[in-house]
N, C-alpha and C positions, 0 to 999 in steps of 0.2 A: 878160154872162156872170156868173153867181154866183161871186164870189171865193173861196167855200169850195171850189169844184170845180176851180180853176185847175191844180192839180198832180196831179190824179187820173190814173192811167195804167191803160189796158185790160190785164187780166191779172194785176195786182197785188193783193195782200191788204193790207187795211186794218183798223184797229181805231177805231171810233167811240164816243165817250162823250158823252151828252147828256142832261140831267136825271137822271143817276144810272143811266141804262140803257146797257149795254156791248153793242156788237155788233162781231163780226168777219165780215168780208165779202170776197169776191173780186169784182172788177169785170168783168162779161161783155162789155158793149158799151155804146156811147153811143147813147141814144135821141132826145136833142135837145141844144141847145146847154148847157142847164143841168141836164140829168138823165142819169143812167146806170142801166143794169140791172145788179143785182149778185145775188150767191148768197151767203146765210148759211152760213159754214163749219161751223157746228154743226148746224142743223136741215136744211140743203141747200134751204131755201125761196128762191125767186126774189122779188125786189122791186125797186121803183124807189127810187133813192137818195134822191131828194126826199121820200120818205115819212118817212125818219128825221128830217127837220128841219122838217117841215110846221107845226109849232107854235112855230117859233123855235129860237134857240140858247140853251141854258141857261148859268149861270155856269161849269159844269164842262166846256162844249164842248171837244172836241178830236178831232181825226182825224190818225192817224199811220199810216205805212206800216209793215207787219210785215216785218221782215228775218230772214233765216235765216243763222246763223253755224255753220260746221261741221256742218251738217245738223240742227241743233236750233233751235227757235222759242222 
């Protein structure tokens, strides 16, 4: 399994930064051991999570779960 995706949980929202590109997405389902189907929270486009890292991880790579406190994100 790809160590990047070890802590990904279905139904949670994440923010990914890679090569300066920032993406917020909600994980919809697991489609393989190393890949998930996700939905961009801004454009509502569905995509495979592996597409975001297909060219490798940049020096600014990070993936963080979005948390809500008191109803605000």
